[in-house]
VOBA-1610 file (N, C-alpha, C; in pm, whole numbers, padded with zeros to 5 digits, always signed):
BEGIN
Met+11580+25636+04332Met+11559+25614+04438Met+11432+25541+04435Met+11285+25599+04396Met+11187+25548+04419Met+11138+25438+04313Met+11247+25408+04212Met+11203+25281+04156Met+11327+25187+04213Arg+11410+25219+04298Arg+11511+25122+04356Arg+11422+25074+04455Ala+11320+25154+04513Ala+11269+25128+04637Ala+11134+25001+04600Gly+11074+25042+04517Gly+10973+24989+04496Gly+11038+24856+04432Leu+11137+24818+04360Leu+11183+24701+04325Leu+11225+24625+04432Lys+11286+24690+04565Lys+11293+24623+04685Lys+11186+24551+04715Glu+11080+24624+04720Glu+10945+24546+04775Glu+10903+24491+04718Ile+10937+24458+04597Ile+10873+24351+04481Ile+10941+24196+04552Leu+11060+24242+04570Leu+11146+24135+04598Leu+11143+24086+04729Ala+11107+24162+04799Ala+11083+24124+04908Ala+10966+24067+04928Gly+10853+24105+04857Gly+10719+24024+04854Gly+10774+23897+04791Val+10832+23849+04673Val+10861+23767+04628Val+10901+23673+04705Ala+11013+23701+04821Ala+11069+23637+04885Ala+10970+23532+05009Leu+10891+23650+05061Leu+10789+23610+05113Leu+10698+23483+05056Leu+10693+23533+04981Leu+10602+23436+04881Leu+10642+23289+04887Ile+10793+23285+04859Ile+10866+23194+04842Ile+10881+23104+04974Ala+10892+23184+05063Ala+10919+23141+05209Ala+10797+23059+05251Gly+10673+23120+05221Gly+10539+23067+05260Gly+10511+22949+05170Cys+10558+22918+05039Cys+10517+22776+04982Cys+10639+22675+05027Ala+10739+22742+05147Ala+10858+22622+05151Ala+10773+22562+05236Pro+10843+22386+05242Pro+10759+22331+05341Pro+10827+22365+05490Ala+10712+22335+05591Ala+10765+22358+05709Ala+10913+22270+05808Phe+10937+22166+05717Phe+11026+22078+05752Phe+11073+22007+05657Ser+11178+21948+05675Ser+11258+21879+05546Ser+11234+21687+05631Phe+11248+21573+05501Phe+11269+21483+05540Phe+11438+21448+05585Asp+11439+21333+05619Asp+11594+21270+05607Asp+11594+21191+05455Ala+11704+21140+05384Ala+11687+21080+05290Ala+11596+20940+05285Ala+11591+20901+05395Ala+11562+20738+05386Ala+11417+20740+05408Thr+11350+20865+05464Thr+11208+20871+05460Thr+11125+20931+05348Asp+11227+21018+05275Asp+11167+21102+05121Asp+11220+20982+05052Ala+11271+20854+05048Ala+11280+20764+04951Ala+11186+20658+04965Val+11126+20601+05108Val+10979+20535+05113Val+10883+20629+05051Leu+10855+20750+05090Leu+10732+20805+05039Leu+10738+20840+04888Gly+10853+20859+04833Gly+10833+20789+04716Gly+10811+20655+04642Ser+10843+20575+04712Ser+10820+20453+04637Ser+10717+20376+04697Leu+10584+20468+04795Leu+10481+20354+04834Leu+10368+20354+04731Lys+10324+20247+04717Lys+10207+20239+04631Lys+10074+20221+04666Ile+09939+20323+04679Ile+09846+20295+04726Ile+09806+20137+04685Gly+09707+20084+04808Gly+09621+19932+04821Gly+09763+19832+04793Lys+09893+19891+04824Lys+10016+19780+04853Lys+10012+19764+05021Val+10050+19612+05038Val+10113+19619+05215Val+10235+19686+05215Leu+10270+19743+05341Leu+10401+19781+05409Leu+10473+19683+05423His+10615+19695+05326His+10737+19579+05388His+10764+19617+05512Gln+10855+19543+05574Gln+10959+19591+05658Gln+11022+19713+05674Asn+11081+19745+05569Asn+11190+19827+05513Asn+11121+19959+05557Ala+11027+19953+05479Ala+10906+20076+05490Ala+10885+20090+05603Leu+10795+19983+05642Leu+10735+20010+05789Leu+10793+20104+05912Thr+10933+20026+05911Thr+11042+20101+06008Thr+11104+20237+05976Thr+11095+20237+05866Thr+11174+20386+05837Thr+11024+20499+05860Leu+10887+20446+05822Leu+10790+20518+05857Leu+10800+20540+06004Met+10787+20447+06086Met+10822+20470+06213Met+10873+20503+06304Ser+11029+20546+06217Ser+11141+20622+06280Ser+11115+20766+06252Gly+11062+20806+06075Gly+11045+20948+06089Gly+10920+21035+06089Ser+10812+20941+06128Ser+10657+21010+06174Ser+10663+21037+06330Gln+10611+21154+06314Gln+10607+21199+06467Gln+10509+21148+06542Arg+10380+21078+06480Arg+10272+21050+06587Arg+10225+20945+06463Trp+10138+20854+06522Trp+10059+20761+06466Trp+09903+20788+06513Cys+09816+20844+06436Cys+09657+20874+06517Cys+09577+20773+06477Tyr+09522+20718+06543Tyr+09451+20573+06528Tyr+09303+20667+06520Asp+09228+20627+06379Asp+09072+20664+06394Asp+09061+20814+06393Gln+09125+20890+06330Gln+09167+21032+06353Gln+09019+21089+06293Gln+08961+21172+06374Gln+08869+21273+06326Gln+08887+21390+06360Gln+08889+21514+06285Gln+08932+21597+06277Gln+09048+21643+06331Asn+09089+21691+06417Asn+09196+21700+06560Asn+09224+21623+06659Ser+09109+21501+06635Ser+09143+21396+06758Ser+09183+21254+06701Cys+09262+21170+06839Cys+09260+21054+06765Cys+09220+20953+06890Gly+09168+20840+06839Gly+09093+20737+06934Gly+09210+20694+07022Trp+09350+20666+06968Trp+09472+20666+07066Trp+09570+20666+06971Ser+09677+20714+07008Ser+09815+20740+06903Ser+09916+20648+06985Asp+10000+20661+06857Asp+10117+20575+06921Asp+10300+20696+06856Ile+10370+20697+06934Ile+10499+20731+06922Ile+10601+20643+06921Tyr+10697+20637+06808Tyr+10765+20509+06805Tyr+10895+20552+06865Leu+10969+20500+06953Leu+11055+20515+07006Leu+11196+20449+06988Asp+11176+20320+06969Asp+11327+20281+06921Asp+11298+20175+06789Ile+11379+20153+06705Ile+11362+20053+06610Ile+11453+19962+06592Gly+11478+19824+06582Gly+11553+19762+06581Gly+11518+19634+06472Asp+11597+19572+06449Asp+11617+19460+06350Asp+11482+19391+06322Glu+11444+19318+06487Glu+11346+19197+06499Glu+11248+19293+06630Arg+11283+19399+06706Arg+11172+19427+06756Arg+11163+19619+06745Val+11066+19624+06767Val+11011+19831+06788Val+10967+19817+06920Ser+10997+19938+06976Ser+10914+19991+07087Ser+10856+20134+07065Tyr+10731+20138+07137Tyr+10652+20264+07142Tyr+10589+20331+07255Glu+10523+20427+07267Glu+10475+20492+07393Glu+10338+20500+07318Gly+10216+20423+07349Gly+10053+20440+07339Gly+10024+20535+07416Ser+09955+20589+07384Ser+09841+20694+07480Ser+09709+20693+07459Thr+09627+20682+07564Thr+09517+20654+07517Thr+09444+20768+07657Leu+09291+20734+07669Leu+09217+20778+07750Leu+09194+20665+07807Trp+09211+20657+07977Trp+09191+20534+08045Trp+09042+20546+08092Asp+09002+20669+08121Asp+08847+20702+08134Asp+08843+20895+08110Glu+08749+20947+08143Glu+08714+21042+08061Glu+08809+21163+08182Ala+08877+21147+08261Ala+08968+21195+08365Ala+09113+21164+08358Thr+09191+21100+08283Thr+09296+21035+08301Thr+09324+20980+08165Glu+09448+21066+08086Glu+09508+20991+07980Glu+09644+20920+08027Ile+09654+20779+07987Ile+09761+20688+08045Ile+09855+20685+07876Ala+09995+20670+07883Ala+10065+20614+07820Ala+10165+20543+07870Val+10182+20447+07762Val+10237+20296+07841Val+10349+20230+07686Val+10467+20216+07761Val+10585+20175+07643Val+10562+20033+07638His+10536+19994+07521His+10538+19859+07480His+10598+19793+07378Glu+10625+19669+07339Glu+10743+19660+07224Glu+10651+19552+07128Leu+10713+19572+07019Leu+10640+19447+06919Leu+10769+19394+06829Ala+10729+19286+06790Ala+10818+19167+06725Ala+10785+19185+06577Leu+10910+19223+06482Leu+10886+19224+06360Leu+10873+19081+06286Arg+10802+19035+06202Arg+10784+18906+06156Arg+10785+18917+06026Asp+10804+18829+05933Asp+10797+18767+05791Asp+10821+18894+05672Asp+10857+19012+05746Asp+10869+19089+05640Asp+10768+19213+05638Arg+10698+19217+05726Arg+10569+19259+05719Arg+10460+19310+05835Tyr+10472+19224+05929Tyr+10387+19210+06075Tyr+10449+19271+06134Val+10387+19319+06232Val+10434+19340+06377Val+10353+19263+06490Cys+10417+19221+06602Cys+10337+19134+06662Cys+10367+19193+06789Glu+10215+19152+06905Glu+10276+19205+07021Glu+10347+19074+07103Val+10415+19097+07192Val+10486+19039+07243Val+10448+18998+07384Ala+10510+18902+07504Ala+10419+18894+07651Ala+10479+18960+07735Glu+10561+19069+07734Glu+10632+19133+07806Glu+10515+19259+07877Thr+10497+19230+07986Thr+10413+19338+08050Thr+10460+19488+08047Ala+10356+19554+08008Ala+10428+19712+08008Ala+10323+19786+08107Thr+10301+19761+08220Thr+10244+19834+08317Thr+10379+19915+08421Pro+10439+19861+08453Pro+10555+19935+08522Pro+10568+20054+08456Thr+10589+20064+08298Thr+10602+20200+08222Thr+10499+20337+08238Thr+10405+20280+08273Thr+10258+20379+08282Thr+10284+20506+08321Arg+10255+20595+08235Arg+10288+20786+08280Arg+10067+20809+08293Ala+10072+20905+08372Ala+09937+20958+08388Ala+09927+21072+08398Ile+09813+21082+08307Ile+09804+21280+08311Ile+09655+21291+08340Ala+09614+21397+08444Ala+09468+21439+08456Ala+09451+21536+08321Val+09311+21497+08284Val+09281+21562+08156Val+09252+21706+08184Gly+09182+21739+08282Gly+09147+21858+08278Gly+09275+21996+08336Ser+09323+21917+08420Ser+09432+22010+08447Ser+09551+21976+08345Gly+09595+21882+08301Gly+09728+21859+08226Gly+09834+21839+08326Gln+09814+21776+08464Gln+09921+21763+08577Gln+09926+21626+08546Pro+10077+21576+08596Pro+10067+21430+08614Pro+10063+21381+08751Ile+10010+21215+08718Ile+09944+21178+08832Ile+10034+21106+08893Gly+10059+21063+09026Gly+10175+21014+09074Gly+10108+20939+09236Gly+10218+20887+09279Gly+10229+20838+09425Gly+10095+20744+09420Arg+10005+20721+09517Arg+09938+20616+09511Arg+09820+20594+09416Pro+09791+20723+09363Pro+09665+20714+09275Pro+09725+20636+09136Leu+09851+20679+09074Leu+09929+20618+08989Leu+09929+20492+09041Ala+09951+20444+09142Ala+10030+20287+09170Ala+09841+20196+09155Glu+09751+20279+09205Glu+09603+20222+09226Glu+09597+20155+09078Leu+09624+20285+08992Leu+09590+20266+08832Leu+09691+20189+08739Lys+09795+20192+08782Lys+09881+20084+08745Lys+09825+19912+08802Ala+09754+19926+08939Ala+09742+19779+08957Ala+09596+19742+08841Glu+09500+19853+08801Glu+09375+19822+08734Glu+09422+19813+08590Ile+09555+19872+08531Ile+09573+19845+08424Ile+09649+19702+08407Gly+09731+19688+08507Gly+09763+19517+08503Gly+09628+19399+08526Ala+09563+19424+08566Ala+09452+19330+08582Ala+09416+19326+08436Ala+09380+19422+08373Ala+09306+19445+08254Ala+09406+19369+08151Glu+09475+19385+08181Glu+09629+19326+08080Glu+09594+19174+08101Ala+09593+19164+08215Ala+09595+18951+08247Ala+09481+18895+08210Ala+09374+18998+08182Ala+09257+18893+08154Ala+09263+18916+08023Asp+09314+19013+07893Asp+09303+19017+07784Asp+09458+19018+07709Ile+09479+18890+07682Ile+09617+18854+07660Ile+09599+18779+07507Ser+09630+18863+07413Ser+09615+18770+07267Ser+09716+18733+07218Tyr+09836+18873+07200Tyr+09995+18859+07134Tyr+09920+18846+06983Asp+09793+18923+06976Asp+09793+18943+06763Asp+09904+19024+06699Cys+09899+18992+06595Cys+09978+19059+06459Cys+09901+19171+06381Phe+09972+19237+06350Phe+09909+19359+06242Phe+10006+19391+06096Asp+09946+19382+05992Asp+09997+19469+05916Asp+09952+19568+05852Tyr+10033+19624+05739Tyr+09954+19756+05697Tyr+09960+19816+05534Val+09857+19857+05482Val+09801+19897+05374Val+09792+20022+05344Leu+09869+20103+05259Leu+09854+20239+05195Leu+09747+20277+05157Ile+09661+20363+05186Ile+09509+20415+05169Ile+09534+20560+05060Ser+09629+20663+05180Ser+09664+20789+05085Ser+09762+20840+05099Leu+09849+20967+05030Leu+09931+21008+05079Leu+09908+21164+05080Ala+09945+21280+05134Ala+09872+21364+05146Ala+09976+21402+05003Gln+09925+21543+04928Gln+09994+21595+04818Gln+10155+21622+04861Asn+10144+21690+04993Asn+10245+21774+05053Asn+10343+21663+05158Arg+10289+21541+05111Arg+10363+21442+05199Arg+10370+21477+05384Glu+10307+21575+05400Glu+10307+21570+05538Glu+10263+21456+05644Ser+10139+21380+05551Ser+10105+21293+05643Ser+10041+21175+05532Leu+10032+21055+05576Leu+09938+20926+05498Leu+09888+20848+05573Ile+09782+20785+05526Ile+09683+20698+05593Ile+09697+20560+05544Leu+09692+20468+05668Leu+09673+20350+05634Leu+09609+20261+05704Arg+09567+20188+05673Arg+09462+20039+05708Arg+09572+19927+05801Gln+09547+19922+05939Gln+09586+19867+06009Gln+09527+19734+05987Arg+09554+19588+05945Arg+09480+19496+05947Arg+09507+19390+06068Gln+09431+19388+06167Gln+09464+19253+06301Gln+09457+19157+06247Tyr+09562+19041+06274Tyr+09540+18942+06289Tyr+09551+18817+06425Ile+09437+18755+06461Ile+09426+18670+06545Ile+09410+18550+06468Asn+09565+18469+06559Asn+09586+18324+06502Asn+09589+18310+06377Gly+09645+18412+06276Gly+09660+18395+06135Gly+09547+18430+06053Thr+09454+18469+06115Thr+09327+18506+06057Thr+09306+18687+06052Thr+09235+18726+05934Thr+09234+18887+05969Thr+09059+18899+05940Asp+09009+19015+05974Asp+08859+19048+05967Asp+08860+19168+05947Ala+08807+19210+05812Ala+08774+19357+05794Ala+08688+19445+05899Ala+08640+19386+05984Ala+08576+19463+06075Ala+08657+19510+06175Asn+08800+19424+06202Asn+08896+19468+06311Asn+08976+19572+06241Asp+08953+19619+06112Asp+09052+19734+06067Asp+09040+19869+06116Val+09108+19933+06150Val+09138+20078+06143Val+09271+20156+06065Ser+09187+20265+06061Ser+09243+20369+05987Ser+09361+20412+06101Val+09479+20441+06049Val+09612+20510+06108Val+09650+20611+06019Thr+09678+20760+06054Thr+09724+20842+06005Thr+09832+20892+06080Leu+09941+20900+05982Leu+10091+20939+06015Leu+10142+21045+05983His+10177+21130+06122His+10165+21265+06078His+10309+21294+06076Phe+10414+21388+05991Phe+10552+21394+05994Phe+10564+21544+06032Asp+10458+21605+06082Asp+10480+21777+06064Asp+10510+21771+06225Pro+10568+21804+06351Pro+10576+21760+06454Pro+10478+21866+06502Thr+10456+22019+06454Thr+10303+22093+06514Thr+10222+22074+06505Val+10169+21955+06409Val+10049+21958+06372Val+10022+21803+06507Ala+10148+21740+06483Ala+10131+21620+06566Ala+10093+21624+06700His+10162+21738+06730His+10197+21745+06902His+10022+21826+06929Ser+09964+21865+06811Ser+09851+21960+06848Ser+09713+21881+06858Leu+09723+21735+06817Leu+09620+21636+06813Leu+09594+21593+06953Lys+09460+21602+06991Lys+09419+21547+07123Lys+09326+21424+07088Leu+09335+21350+07258Leu+09292+21190+07272Leu+09165+21234+07269Arg+09033+21153+07260Arg+08914+21150+07274Arg+08863+21015+07322Trp+08793+21074+07413Trp+08705+20977+07499Trp+08598+20881+07427
//
């Protein structure tokens, strides 16, 4: 009986060890295939890009430890357009989330489109986490609308793979901005794609 009990304890310990080594989540087949085909330093083409948009939990721009300069969550992926909810801090006390659309072009670019996103704006008070509504939200939307009208460029972007985590739970891309067809490395931004929902939801925005 003592030997059997000891064997059970050993087996239980092995089972716990295996469970601890198992991934916290699994990829769908399309995402898994794309992650297996990516090459460091190569531009992502449309199929890979849209698959990662769909399969990832959050795109964290200029990540520093557990904070993002701003972040995107992709909502709908079409053949010619995609939509995403972009989140940022409008000021130190106000986080905003706005739905935008992008056009897919030339098998590699995502391009801003002319539709205004202001009506979709959600706002949250940073200190309390409470949603902002009513007149304060209406005033905020007016401010955002004025900023949009003053800064309309409709630029395009493409993405180059920088690194892929060994466990594939995240990867880093370099976003390149094209203004009138020209890119400047000074405008490049790193973006970390997170696939683990626990990690993605734990990230904070910074001012």
